[in-house]
Backbone of each chain as ProteinMPNN parsed JSONL, in Angstrom:
{"seq_chain_A": "MSRSTSREVISVLEAIVTLIRGVGFALIVLGGIASLISAIGFHRFKNFYLRLHALTVGTIWGCVYPLVGAALFTITFEELGAYRWFVAGVSFVTALIVLMLAPAGSHAIARGVHKSKTARVQPCLADLLDKDLCG", "coords_chain_A": {"N_chain_A": [[115.61, -24.957, 22.753], [115.219, -21.978, 20.995], [116.693, -18.628, 21.071], [114.862, -16.582, 20.468], [112.268, -17.667, 20.864], [112.335, -18.188, 23.628], [112.48, -15.597, 24.56], [109.962, -14.7, 23.773], [108.376, -16.296, 25.428], [109.095, -15.261, 27.919], [108.089, -12.653, 27.676], [105.352, -13.155, 27.53], [104.925, -14.248, 30.086], [105.513, -11.995, 31.643], [103.401, -10.365, 30.862], [101.273, -11.8, 31.971], [101.857, -11.54, 34.709], [101.563, -8.755, 35.015], [98.839, -8.568, 34.472], [97.696, -10.027, 36.634], [98.524, -8.42, 38.762], [97.199, -6.032, 38.115], [94.467, -6.798, 38.247], [94.265, -7.514, 40.972], [94.844, -5.049, 42.128], [92.738, -3.474, 41.193], [90.619, -4.724, 42.53], [91.266, -4.075, 45.178], [90.984, -1.245, 45.216], [88.281, -1.06, 44.53], [87.195, -2.237, 46.825], [87.806, -0.304, 48.784], [86.188, 1.846, 47.951], [83.651, 0.634, 48.147], [83.51, 0.153, 50.879], [83.373, 2.739, 51.891], [80.908, 3.506, 50.78], [79.256, 1.751, 52.164], [79.59, 2.773, 54.754], [78.393, 5.272, 54.495], [75.813, 4.426, 53.927], [75.062, 3.267, 56.367], [74.48, 5.541, 57.851], [72.411, 6.656, 56.4], [70.262, 4.862, 56.089], [67.083, 3.892, 57.521], [66.192, 2.058, 59.592], [67.029, -0.823, 61.669], [66.847, -3.228, 60.157], [67.172, -2.41, 57.561], [69.736, -1.437, 57.737], [71.181, -3.767, 57.86], [71.513, -4.442, 55.206], [73.337, -2.49, 54.356], [75.485, -3.328, 55.896], [76.114, -5.829, 54.715], [76.968, -5.043, 52.206], [79.337, -3.784, 52.963], [80.62, -6.029, 53.885], [80.988, -8.168, 51.92], [81.693, -6.825, 49.451], [83.401, -4.99, 50.57], [85.23, -6.34, 52.139], [85.8, -9.13, 51.506], [86.408, -9.172, 48.711], [88.543, -7.135, 48.468], [90.448, -8.467, 50.066], [91.011, -10.801, 48.598], [92.016, -9.479, 46.396], [94.262, -8.282, 47.574], [95.726, -10.578, 48.082], [96.271, -11.447, 45.441], [97.738, -9.241, 44.62], [99.996, -9.177, 46.325], [101.309, -11.492, 45.574], [102.61, -10.797, 43.256], [104.282, -8.859, 44.199], [107.379, -7.968, 44.515], [109.008, -6.785, 46.433], [108.572, -7.648, 49.008], [109.922, -9.969, 49.287], [110.496, -13.454, 50.045], [108.488, -13.6, 51.844], [106.165, -12.786, 50.681], [104.484, -14.805, 49.84], [103.534, -15.727, 52.224], [102.01, -13.501, 53.209], [100.116, -13.418, 51.154], [98.857, -15.915, 51.452], [97.778, -15.659, 54.054], [95.938, -13.543, 53.647], [94.225, -14.674, 51.771], [93.149, -16.885, 53.154], [91.872, -15.509, 55.226], [89.941, -14.156, 53.716], [88.373, -16.331, 52.876], [87.424, -17.222, 55.381], [85.926, -14.991, 56.263], [84.035, -14.937, 54.216], [82.622, -17.271, 54.788], [81.754, -16.955, 57.497], [80.62, -14.394, 57.963], [77.967, -14.025, 56.714], [76.534, -15.929, 58.24], [76.779, -14.884, 60.821], [75.441, -12.389, 60.547], [72.86, -13.238, 59.941], [72.241, -14.521, 62.355], [72.269, -12.398, 64.204], [70.228, -10.8, 63.201], [67.994, -12.469, 63.489], [67.986, -12.75, 66.292], [67.531, -10.082, 67.154], [65.031, -9.598, 65.993], [63.404, -11.523, 67.243], [63.575, -10.79, 69.922], [62.289, -8.42, 69.882], [63.696, -5.992, 69.813], [64.331, -3.999, 67.908], [62.19, -1.911, 66.072], [60.171, -2.207, 63.057], [60.364, 0.404, 61.256], [59.566, 2.442, 59.012], [57.007, 0.949, 57.743], [55.777, -1.625, 55.615], [54.813, -4.319, 55.587], [54.942, -6.858, 58.054], [55.236, -10.043, 58.226], [55.988, -11.932, 60.063], [55.739, -10.963, 62.681], [53.221, -9.077, 63.727], [53.05, -7.034, 65.569], [55.389, -5.596, 65.605], [55.259, -3.832, 63.552], [55.211, -0.546, 62.191]], "CA_chain_A": [[114.765, -23.778, 22.52], [116.039, -20.881, 20.469], [116.659, -17.446, 21.927], [113.684, -15.736, 20.222], [111.087, -18.245, 21.517], [112.421, -17.982, 25.074], [112.124, -14.193, 24.813], [108.494, -14.613, 23.683], [107.804, -16.887, 26.65], [109.301, -14.308, 29.015], [107.173, -11.512, 27.534], [104.004, -13.628, 27.892], [104.887, -14.352, 31.546], [105.427, -10.638, 32.183], [102.03, -9.882, 30.649], [100.404, -12.464, 32.96], [102.119, -10.913, 36.012], [100.932, -7.435, 35.004], [97.388, -8.768, 34.542], [97.35, -10.41, 38.002], [98.69, -7.252, 39.623], [96.141, -5.062, 37.826], [93.194, -7.29, 38.787], [94.331, -7.375, 42.428], [94.781, -3.647, 42.521], [91.368, -3.006, 40.953], [89.764, -5.237, 43.612], [91.551, -3.311, 46.397], [90.367, 0.082, 45.099], [86.829, -1.307, 44.608], [86.867, -2.466, 48.225], [87.815, 0.967, 49.52], [84.993, 2.62, 47.592], [82.467, -0.054, 48.686], [83.471, 0.348, 52.327], [82.877, 4.1, 52.12], [79.468, 3.487, 50.467], [78.596, 1.08, 53.283], [79.579, 3.678, 55.904], [77.366, 6.293, 54.257], [74.535, 3.749, 54.043], [74.741, 3.114, 57.785], [73.878, 6.769, 58.357], [71.244, 7.087, 55.636], [69.134, 3.941, 56.223], [66.251, 4.344, 58.629], [66.072, 1.163, 60.737], [68.032, -1.89, 61.81], [66.783, -4.255, 59.11], [67.762, -1.838, 56.348], [71.187, -1.307, 57.941], [71.79, -5.065, 57.531], [71.911, -4.396, 53.797], [74.588, -1.723, 54.289], [76.553, -4.162, 56.466], [76.563, -6.873, 53.791], [77.788, -4.381, 51.18], [80.672, -3.597, 53.526], [81.273, -7.298, 54.18], [81.46, -8.906, 50.741], [82.432, -5.942, 48.545], [84.406, -4.193, 51.26], [86.225, -7.132, 52.876], [86.236, -10.363, 50.837], [87.067, -8.87, 47.43], [89.882, -6.541, 48.619], [91.422, -9.43, 50.591], [91.456, -11.598, 47.443], [92.854, -8.591, 45.601], [95.555, -8.136, 48.244], [96.465, -11.822, 47.854], [96.792, -11.427, 44.07], [98.727, -8.174, 44.474], [101.25, -9.496, 47.012], [102.037, -12.548, 44.848], [103.491, -10.167, 42.274], [104.968, -7.73, 44.842], [108.69, -8.584, 44.774], [109.778, -6.125, 47.488], [108.395, -8.34, 50.284], [110.776, -11.146, 49.317], [109.79, -14.729, 50.122], [107.338, -13.461, 52.733], [104.942, -12.402, 49.977], [103.572, -15.965, 49.824], [102.919, -15.748, 53.558], [100.955, -12.484, 53.26], [99.054, -13.813, 50.233], [98.109, -17.01, 52.063], [96.988, -15.148, 55.171], [94.785, -12.758, 53.209], [93.271, -15.559, 51.098], [92.447, -17.658, 54.189], [90.964, -14.591, 55.903], [88.808, -13.919, 52.825], [87.491, -17.506, 52.947], [86.767, -17.241, 56.69], [84.893, -13.949, 56.277], [82.976, -15.357, 53.287], [81.774, -18.28, 55.421], [81.212, -16.63, 58.812], [79.893, -13.128, 58.053], [76.524, -14.183, 56.526], [75.96, -16.659, 59.379], [76.688, -13.962, 61.954], [74.415, -11.36, 60.378], [71.572, -13.905, 60.1], [71.998, -14.784, 63.776], [71.948, -11.172, 64.928], [68.917, -10.34, 62.739], [66.987, -13.318, 64.141], [67.927, -12.417, 67.715], [66.908, -8.77, 67.343], [63.609, -9.661, 65.676], [62.673, -12.326, 68.233], [63.509, -10.102, 71.209], [61.556, -7.176, 69.646], [64.53, -4.855, 70.192], [64.229, -2.943, 66.91], [60.915, -1.901, 65.367], [60.243, -2.012, 61.608], [59.771, 1.731, 61.428], [58.676, 2.708, 57.864], [56.639, -0.463, 57.587], [54.725, -2.043, 54.693], [54.226, -5.532, 56.133], [55.832, -7.753, 58.775], [54.399, -11.233, 58.316], [56.397, -12.774, 61.182], [55.243, -10.424, 63.941], [52.497, -7.87, 63.328], [53.178, -5.981, 66.579], [56.581, -4.79, 65.374], [55.074, -2.96, 62.392], [54.788, 0.828, 62.42]], "C_chain_A": [[115.644, -22.617, 22.057], [115.852, -19.619, 21.324], [115.382, -16.625, 21.734], [112.447, -16.32, 20.893], [111.154, -18.061, 23.023], [112.093, -16.534, 25.414], [110.615, -13.998, 24.738], [107.833, -15.156, 24.942], [107.926, -15.914, 27.812], [108.334, -13.142, 28.902], [105.747, -11.921, 27.881], [103.875, -13.722, 29.404], [104.775, -12.972, 32.188], [104.026, -10.055, 32.017], [101.084, -10.494, 31.67], [100.588, -11.822, 34.339], [101.47, -9.541, 36.099], [99.422, -7.55, 35.134], [96.958, -9.091, 35.968], [97.435, -9.207, 38.926], [97.58, -6.224, 39.391], [94.802, -5.493, 38.391], [93.168, -7.136, 40.303], [94.191, -5.941, 42.859], [93.392, -3.069, 42.311], [90.44, -3.475, 42.06], [89.997, -4.454, 44.898], [90.866, -1.947, 46.351], [88.845, -0.019, 45.194], [86.393, -1.505, 46.057], [86.848, -1.192, 49.034], [86.57, 1.781, 49.236], [83.746, 1.987, 48.201], [82.363, 0.133, 50.185], [82.961, 1.737, 52.671], [81.374, 4.188, 51.849], [78.697, 2.846, 51.613], [78.512, 1.989, 54.501], [78.543, 4.77, 55.727], [75.977, 5.675, 54.413], [74.106, 3.523, 55.476], [74.07, 4.363, 58.336], [72.582, 7.115, 57.648], [70.041, 6.175, 55.839], [68.415, 4.184, 57.541], [66.237, 3.395, 59.819], [67.085, 0.03, 60.656], [68.045, -2.836, 60.631], [67.292, -3.725, 57.776], [69.27, -1.697, 56.503], [71.907, -2.627, 57.722], [72.276, -5.086, 56.08], [73.231, -3.625, 53.64], [75.75, -2.542, 54.839], [77.043, -5.191, 55.452], [77.309, -6.289, 52.598], [79.215, -4.217, 51.693], [81.389, -4.901, 53.802], [81.853, -7.933, 52.92], [82.254, -7.995, 49.813], [83.574, -5.247, 49.269], [85.435, -5.005, 52.012], [86.714, -8.347, 52.09], [86.999, -10.041, 49.555], [88.407, -8.164, 47.601], [90.9, -7.486, 49.232], [91.927, -10.355, 49.485], [92.374, -10.762, 46.558], [94.218, -8.39, 46.227], [96.397, -9.39, 48.076], [97.079, -11.833, 46.461], [97.897, -10.385, 43.924], [100.05, -8.559, 45.122], [102.018, -10.61, 46.324], [103.034, -11.92, 43.873], [104.344, -9.052, 42.862], [106.337, -8.201, 45.326], [109.393, -8.018, 46.003], [109.618, -6.804, 48.847], [109.288, -9.576, 50.379], [109.959, -12.418, 49.381], [108.555, -14.64, 50.999], [106.06, -13.108, 51.998], [103.972, -13.566, 49.864], [102.844, -16.066, 51.148], [101.755, -14.758, 53.635], [99.789, -12.872, 52.347], [98.212, -14.936, 50.819], [97.224, -16.545, 53.19], [95.765, -14.395, 54.668], [93.772, -13.638, 52.482], [92.466, -16.37, 52.112], [91.463, -16.765, 54.941], [89.74, -14.296, 55.04], [87.84, -15.096, 52.869], [86.725, -17.532, 54.262], [85.64, -16.215, 56.744], [83.732, -14.342, 55.384], [82.058, -16.387, 53.923], [81.062, -17.74, 56.654], [80.356, -15.367, 58.838], [78.397, -13.265, 57.76], [75.855, -14.918, 57.68], [75.781, -15.721, 60.568], [75.589, -12.946, 61.776], [73.017, -11.979, 60.422], [71.242, -14.107, 61.576], [71.581, -13.517, 64.498], [70.591, -10.636, 64.486], [67.803, -11.141, 63.398], [66.84, -12.973, 65.614], [67.232, -11.1, 67.959], [65.415, -8.836, 67.052], [62.833, -10.44, 66.717], [62.542, -11.589, 69.554], [62.801, -8.763, 71.093], [62.365, -5.945, 70.051], [64.359, -3.691, 69.22], [62.877, -3.049, 66.214], [61.148, -1.715, 63.87], [59.568, -0.675, 61.335], [58.988, 2.248, 60.212], [58.198, 1.365, 57.342], [55.565, -0.656, 56.531], [54.035, -3.283, 55.232], [55.3, -6.269, 56.912], [55.037, -9.015, 59.058], [54.771, -12.096, 59.512], [55.785, -12.286, 62.491], [54.554, -9.096, 63.645], [52.648, -6.726, 64.319], [54.362, -5.058, 66.295], [56.368, -3.747, 64.29], [54.641, -1.566, 62.829], [55.349, 1.491, 63.652]], "O_chain_A": [[116.678, -22.323, 22.658], [114.971, -19.557, 22.181], [114.865, -16.041, 22.686], [111.643, -15.567, 21.443], [110.127, -17.801, 23.649], [111.489, -16.269, 26.453], [110.04, -13.241, 25.521], [106.876, -14.582, 25.461], [106.991, -15.75, 28.596], [107.806, -12.68, 29.913], [105.003, -11.131, 28.462], [102.851, -13.33, 29.963], [104.037, -12.791, 33.156], [103.522, -9.352, 32.892], [100.196, -9.814, 32.183], [99.615, -11.585, 35.054], [100.891, -9.19, 37.128], [98.788, -6.743, 35.814], [95.99, -8.522, 36.472], [96.558, -8.984, 39.76], [97.079, -5.617, 40.338], [94.071, -4.676, 38.951], [92.171, -6.682, 40.864], [93.504, -5.639, 43.835], [92.91, -2.28, 43.123], [89.567, -2.724, 42.494], [89.05, -4.189, 45.638], [90.239, -1.533, 47.326], [88.194, 0.804, 45.838], [85.347, -1.003, 46.47], [85.974, -1.007, 49.881], [85.962, 2.341, 50.148], [82.879, 2.694, 48.714], [81.262, 0.26, 50.719], [82.204, 1.904, 53.627], [80.645, 4.854, 52.584], [77.627, 3.32, 51.996], [77.504, 1.995, 55.207], [77.882, 5.16, 56.689], [75.071, 6.304, 54.959], [72.914, 3.58, 55.782], [73.189, 4.267, 59.191], [71.731, 7.795, 58.221], [68.905, 6.644, 55.773], [69.009, 4.611, 58.532], [66.266, 3.857, 60.96], [67.878, -0.064, 59.719], [69.111, -3.215, 60.147], [67.787, -4.493, 56.95], [70.009, -1.821, 55.526], [73.103, -2.636, 57.432], [73.313, -5.672, 55.769], [74.122, -4.04, 52.899], [76.866, -2.468, 54.324], [78.248, -5.412, 55.331], [78.183, -6.946, 52.033], [80.18, -4.472, 50.972], [82.612, -4.919, 53.942], [83.051, -8.206, 52.849], [83.37, -8.339, 49.423], [84.602, -4.945, 48.663], [86.424, -4.447, 52.488], [87.921, -8.578, 52.012], [88.092, -10.561, 49.326], [89.362, -8.554, 46.93], [92.094, -7.352, 48.967], [93.116, -10.665, 49.427], [93.373, -11.256, 46.037], [95.225, -8.33, 45.521], [97.618, -9.312, 47.942], [98.249, -12.179, 46.294], [98.871, -10.6, 43.202], [101.113, -8.308, 44.554], [103.239, -10.69, 46.458], [104.141, -12.423, 43.68], [105.054, -8.366, 42.127], [106.453, -8.767, 46.413], [110.272, -8.67, 46.567], [110.425, -6.575, 49.747], [109.396, -10.171, 51.451], [108.855, -12.476, 48.84], [107.67, -15.493, 50.92], [104.982, -13.12, 52.593], [102.761, -13.352, 49.799], [101.674, -16.445, 51.194], [100.657, -15.111, 54.064], [98.625, -12.686, 52.703], [96.987, -14.918, 50.7], [96.071, -16.96, 53.298], [94.669, -14.58, 55.196], [92.572, -13.378, 52.564], [91.255, -16.532, 51.962], [90.354, -17.193, 55.261], [88.627, -14.196, 55.556], [86.625, -14.897, 52.897], [85.53, -17.823, 54.281], [84.538, -16.515, 57.205], [82.574, -14.115, 55.735], [80.858, -16.399, 53.65], [79.882, -18.03, 56.851], [79.445, -15.271, 59.66], [77.598, -12.676, 58.488], [74.736, -14.579, 58.064], [74.752, -15.757, 61.244], [74.865, -12.65, 62.727], [72.077, -11.333, 60.885], [70.107, -13.893, 61.999], [70.655, -13.537, 65.309], [69.864, -10.072, 65.303], [66.79, -10.58, 63.816], [65.727, -12.908, 66.137], [66.419, -10.996, 68.878], [64.615, -8.22, 67.755], [61.71, -10.063, 67.052], [61.532, -11.727, 70.244], [62.707, -8.032, 72.078], [61.812, -4.973, 70.565], [64.255, -2.538, 69.638], [62.462, -4.137, 65.813], [62.16, -1.155, 63.45], [58.346, -0.612, 61.197], [57.79, 2.484, 60.366], [58.907, 0.71, 56.579], [54.557, 0.051, 56.532], [52.809, -3.313, 55.331], [56.453, -6.308, 56.484], [54.257, -9.064, 60.009], [53.962, -12.916, 59.947], [55.359, -13.092, 63.319], [55.218, -8.104, 63.346], [52.406, -5.571, 63.969], [54.355, -3.89, 66.686], [57.206, -2.862, 64.118], [53.809, -1.418, 63.725], [55.043, 2.653, 63.921]]}, "seq_chain_B": "MLELILIVLILYAVAIALFSIIALRGPTIGDQVLAIDAITYATVVLIVLSSIYFKEPTLSVVAIPLALWIYALDIYVAKYLERGDLGA", "coords_chain_B": {"N_chain_B": [[102.183, 3.104, 42.616], [102.17, 2.23, 45.358], [101.322, 4.598, 46.473], [98.647, 4.777, 45.734], [97.639, 2.699, 47.256], [97.932, 3.858, 49.726], [95.973, 5.845, 49.515], [93.685, 4.219, 49.464], [93.892, 3.166, 52.034], [93.345, 5.491, 53.5], [90.678, 5.864, 52.73], [89.514, 3.631, 53.974], [90.016, 4.323, 56.639], [88.429, 6.618, 56.962], [85.922, 5.421, 56.58], [85.869, 3.745, 58.842], [85.796, 5.668, 60.853], [83.272, 6.789, 60.343], [81.654, 4.536, 60.834], [82.126, 4.195, 63.567], [80.778, 6.252, 64.779], [78.087, 5.385, 64.638], [78.451, 3.065, 66.155], [78.93, 4.051, 68.704], [76.662, 5.62, 69.227], [74.334, 4.531, 68.221], [70.808, 3.766, 67.616], [69.568, 1.318, 68.616], [70.66, -1.723, 70.337], [71.221, -3.6, 68.431], [71.991, -2.147, 66.159], [74.393, -1.122, 67.087], [75.927, -3.457, 67.363], [76.025, -4.289, 64.697], [77.5, -2.167, 63.632], [79.92, -2.513, 64.963], [80.676, -4.962, 63.884], [81.083, -4.144, 61.187], [83.186, -2.348, 61.552], [85.191, -4.114, 62.389], [85.531, -5.775, 60.133], [86.452, -3.876, 58.311], [88.805, -3.202, 59.613], [90.3, -5.541, 59.397], [90.935, -5.596, 56.65], [92.34, -3.219, 56.572], [94.578, -3.843, 58.131], [95.851, -5.841, 56.59], [96.369, -4.371, 54.245], [98.039, -2.372, 55.275], [100.194, -3.905, 56.033], [101.171, -4.497, 53.536], [101.786, -1.935, 52.645], [103.662, -0.851, 54.478], [105.583, -2.756, 54.185], [105.854, -4.892, 56.012], [105.631, -8.05, 56.741], [104.825, -9.548, 58.991], [102.793, -8.159, 60.218], [100.358, -9.003, 59.195], [99.476, -11.245, 60.478], [97.595, -10.909, 62.454], [95.13, -10.727, 61.288], [93.508, -13.037, 60.901], [92.644, -14.016, 63.579], [91.085, -11.728, 64.285], [88.994, -11.8, 62.351], [87.799, -14.159, 63.134], [86.994, -13.613, 65.727], [84.901, -11.773, 65.615], [82.714, -13.163, 64.75], [82.128, -14.723, 66.967], [81.268, -12.695, 68.711], [78.887, -11.877, 67.403], [77.318, -14.242, 67.62], [77.129, -14.561, 70.416], [75.81, -12.161, 71.241], [73.41, -12.431, 69.82], [72.372, -14.752, 70.974], [72.068, -13.914, 73.608], [70.158, -11.881, 73.325], [68.004, -13.377, 72.408], [67.427, -15.357, 74.336], [67.902, -14.317, 76.848], [69.969, -15.096, 78.514], [73.424, -16.25, 78.407], [73.69, -18.98, 78.314], [75.121, -22.338, 78.284]], "CA_chain_B": [[101.393, 1.947, 43.046], [101.972, 2.256, 46.805], [100.581, 5.809, 46.85], [97.223, 4.465, 45.62], [97.281, 1.897, 48.436], [97.777, 4.821, 50.826], [94.655, 6.471, 49.366], [92.678, 3.243, 49.897], [93.986, 3.136, 53.501], [92.628, 6.657, 54.026], [89.249, 5.575, 52.547], [89.082, 2.717, 55.045], [90.039, 5.036, 57.915], [87.23, 7.46, 56.995], [84.78, 4.526, 56.772], [85.863, 3.3, 60.237], [85.335, 6.799, 61.664], [81.82, 6.91, 60.197], [81.029, 3.397, 61.523], [82.238, 4.276, 65.021], [79.707, 7.128, 65.272], [76.936, 4.509, 64.883], [78.77, 2.112, 67.218], [78.804, 4.713, 70.003], [75.433, 6.358, 69.434], [73.243, 3.862, 67.52], [69.518, 3.761, 68.322], [69.367, 0.092, 69.387], [71.899, -2.499, 70.521], [71.494, -4.295, 67.182], [72.768, -1.257, 65.292], [75.763, -1.033, 67.596], [76.663, -4.68, 67.028], [76.292, -4.245, 63.251], [78.583, -1.218, 63.361], [81.179, -3.111, 65.42], [80.997, -5.924, 62.812], [81.631, -3.459, 60.014], [84.499, -1.811, 61.945], [86.188, -5.181, 62.419], [85.857, -6.206, 58.771], [87.304, -2.849, 57.702], [90.123, -3.255, 60.249], [91.032, -6.677, 58.822], [91.512, -5.17, 55.371], [93.319, -2.166, 56.892], [95.814, -4.476, 58.616], [96.548, -6.496, 55.471], [96.894, -3.35, 53.329], [99.194, -1.667, 55.854], [101.363, -4.794, 55.97], [101.768, -4.319, 52.206], [102.298, -0.567, 52.472], [104.878, -0.669, 55.278], [106.47, -3.888, 53.885], [106.042, -5.659, 57.248], [104.748, -9.212, 56.553], [104.303, -10.118, 60.234], [101.582, -7.45, 60.641], [99.128, -9.594, 58.686], [99.096, -12.426, 61.263], [96.479, -10.58, 63.339], [93.874, -10.626, 60.541], [92.655, -14.223, 61.058], [91.918, -13.974, 64.845], [90.052, -10.683, 64.262], [87.843, -12.267, 61.581], [87.112, -15.212, 63.89], [86.439, -13.081, 66.972], [83.666, -11.009, 65.435], [81.629, -14.139, 64.645], [81.754, -15.07, 68.341], [80.473, -11.582, 69.244], [77.551, -11.974, 66.809], [76.566, -15.365, 68.176], [76.836, -14.308, 71.838], [74.789, -11.126, 71.393], [72.141, -12.965, 69.339], [71.867, -15.697, 71.97], [71.643, -13.155, 74.778], [68.91, -11.181, 73.024], [66.922, -14.304, 72.176], [67.069, -16.176, 75.508], [68.064, -13.612, 78.111], [71.258, -15.423, 79.132], [74.352, -16.784, 77.426], [73.647, -20.432, 78.285], [76.382, -23.006, 78.566]], "C_chain_B": [[101.105, 2.011, 44.55], [101.221, 3.509, 47.253], [99.075, 5.564, 46.763], [96.756, 3.607, 46.782], [97.112, 2.805, 49.645], [96.416, 5.515, 50.754], [93.555, 5.519, 49.827], [92.693, 3.107, 51.423], [93.22, 4.302, 54.111], [91.121, 6.465, 53.879], [88.735, 4.684, 53.666], [89.062, 3.422, 56.391], [88.816, 5.933, 58.056], [85.99, 6.602, 57.253], [84.701, 4.061, 58.225], [85.39, 4.425, 61.153], [83.823, 6.962, 61.579], [81.092, 5.774, 60.901], [81.029, 3.619, 63.03], [81.256, 5.285, 65.599], [78.472, 6.292, 65.594], [77.211, 3.578, 66.058], [78.639, 2.757, 68.592], [77.376, 5.169, 70.268], [74.181, 5.571, 69.076], [71.957, 3.705, 68.287], [69.301, 2.509, 69.171], [70.693, -0.655, 69.505], [72.248, -3.275, 69.242], [72.324, -3.449, 66.232], [74.214, -1.16, 65.759], [76.567, -2.277, 67.243], [76.981, -4.729, 65.537], [77.458, -3.324, 62.948], [79.922, -1.781, 63.811], [81.639, -4.192, 64.443], [81.714, -5.231, 61.664], [83.007, -2.878, 60.323], [85.551, -2.91, 61.888], [86.56, -5.649, 61.023], [86.737, -5.177, 58.069], [88.714, -2.892, 58.292], [90.968, -4.4, 59.711], [91.714, -6.266, 57.52], [92.585, -4.105, 55.604], [94.65, -2.77, 57.322], [96.582, -5.102, 57.453], [97.152, -5.453, 54.528], [98.076, -2.61, 53.944], [100.404, -2.58, 55.941], [101.986, -4.769, 54.58], [102.45, -2.961, 52.116], [103.594, -0.359, 53.237], [105.899, -1.772, 55.058], [106.837, -4.658, 55.144], [105.142, -6.884, 57.183], [104.131, -9.719, 57.855], [103.074, -9.379, 60.751], [100.321, -8.237, 60.295], [98.688, -10.817, 59.475], [97.806, -12.174, 62.04], [95.135, -10.681, 62.632], [92.951, -11.811, 60.811], [91.943, -14.244, 62.417], [90.847, -12.897, 64.905], [88.803, -11.167, 63.533], [87.098, -13.362, 62.323], [86.394, -14.639, 65.108], [85.081, -12.441, 66.756], [82.475, -11.946, 65.258], [81.167, -14.557, 66.044], [80.916, -13.962, 68.969], [79.044, -11.629, 68.713], [76.724, -13.048, 67.502], [76.193, -15.104, 69.632], [75.739, -13.28, 72.004], [73.427, -11.651, 70.932], [71.526, -13.911, 70.367], [71.357, -14.964, 73.203], [70.316, -12.456, 74.518], [67.754, -12.154, 72.936], [66.477, -14.992, 73.46], [67.193, -15.443, 76.822], [69.29, -14.012, 78.881], [72.136, -16.061, 78.062], [74.287, -18.291, 77.326], [75.016, -21.025, 78.539], [77.269, -22.982, 77.341]], "O_chain_B": [[99.959, 1.867, 44.976], [100.558, 3.496, 48.29], [98.31, 6.06, 47.59], [95.626, 3.749, 47.251], [96.255, 2.56, 50.494], [95.776, 5.75, 51.779], [92.607, 5.935, 50.494], [91.64, 2.952, 52.042], [92.527, 4.136, 55.115], [90.358, 6.842, 54.769], [87.672, 4.93, 54.238], [88.183, 3.153, 57.21], [88.225, 6.01, 59.133], [85.115, 6.982, 58.031], [83.611, 3.985, 58.792], [84.668, 4.178, 62.119], [83.16, 7.233, 62.58], [80.039, 5.992, 61.5], [80.059, 3.28, 63.708], [80.922, 5.203, 66.781], [77.872, 6.441, 66.658], [76.321, 3.322, 66.87], [78.273, 2.081, 69.553], [76.916, 5.115, 71.408], [73.09, 5.884, 69.554], [71.993, 3.526, 69.504], [68.893, 2.618, 70.327], [71.694, -0.297, 68.884], [73.416, -3.573, 68.993], [73.24, -3.948, 65.578], [75.141, -1.121, 64.95], [77.736, -2.184, 66.87], [78.067, -5.155, 65.145], [78.308, -3.641, 62.116], [80.942, -1.573, 63.153], [82.836, -4.335, 64.191], [82.784, -5.652, 61.225], [83.898, -2.903, 59.473], [86.663, -2.689, 61.407], [87.731, -5.896, 60.735], [87.651, -5.536, 57.326], [89.697, -2.656, 57.59], [92.185, -4.275, 59.575], [92.894, -6.541, 57.304], [93.61, -4.087, 54.923], [95.716, -2.286, 56.94], [97.794, -4.928, 57.332], [98.283, -5.604, 54.065], [99.017, -2.253, 53.235], [101.536, -2.096, 55.926], [103.189, -4.992, 54.44], [103.552, -2.845, 51.579], [104.53, 0.242, 52.712], [106.97, -1.749, 55.665], [107.994, -5.035, 55.329], [103.969, -6.778, 57.543], [103.028, -10.264, 57.836], [102.374, -9.891, 61.624], [99.324, -8.155, 61.012], [97.635, -11.384, 59.183], [97.018, -13.093, 62.264], [94.097, -10.717, 63.293], [91.74, -11.628, 60.937], [90.733, -14.47, 62.441], [89.799, -13.113, 65.512], [87.686, -10.979, 64.017], [85.884, -13.491, 62.165], [85.321, -15.112, 65.483], [84.202, -12.546, 67.61], [81.345, -11.575, 65.578], [79.972, -14.726, 66.284], [79.956, -14.246, 69.685], [78.093, -11.445, 69.473], [75.589, -12.811, 67.916], [75.069, -15.391, 70.044], [74.827, -13.475, 72.807], [72.406, -11.364, 71.558], [70.319, -13.882, 70.607], [70.337, -15.343, 73.778], [69.444, -12.437, 75.387], [66.637, -11.822, 73.335], [65.28, -15.193, 73.666], [66.643, -15.895, 77.826], [69.643, -13.326, 79.84], [71.675, -16.373, 76.963], [74.779, -18.854, 76.348], [75.948, -20.334, 78.951], [78.386, -23.499, 77.378]]}, "name": "protein", "num_of_chains": 2, "seq": "MSRSTSREVISVLEAIVTLIRGVGFALIVLGGIASLISAIGFHRFKNFYLRLHALTVGTIWGCVYPLVGAALFTITFEELGAYRWFVAGVSFVTALIVLMLAPAGSHAIARGVHKSKTARVQPCLADLLDKDLCGMLELILIVLILYAVAIALFSIIALRGPTIGDQVLAIDAITYATVVLIVLSSIYFKEPTLSVVAIPLALWIYALDIYVAKYLERGDLGA"}
């Protein structure tokens, strides 16, 4: 391989590294903004069943995506040394765990609250499962 | 680059402060559990980001047990609300 082609290969690799780092960083910033939106939504929504929506915004946009972004960012973050693979693996596995367990948990808590009639459906249009909870 | 991560850390800290108001005060027990869920998910990301910011890789070990623990809290509270006891 001549010297000019190897230089081209190196520049392409550097471009790929910059792309990975930029995508990871964009996901991290997006997660911070989404988490703040979710926190505001918790205060603005009127009842429990609407607050579930704010929770899921904070779960998927505010936890799974920034963890994937942190994994992509640490792969290209040379200052951590060889431990950067460790941090990237931990954050990727945590993102997978949250992606699987968070929807199951929020479904379980919504079902439990609705069956035990703990929270009423306060501005109510229709509740087909239990008409007593409406209004 | 790291300064922007510090800004995102501050965003998460503000979000956790807003969640904890609901967690302490919330109208029903369901709202409190939802807020504790959201606090834990934000804390997981906070831990991973601070392990990047402070360049301490061993900080990020705690993230997996936290993400697993909050699912157990959801299931236990849902079971307690539905049946009146935790069962076996």
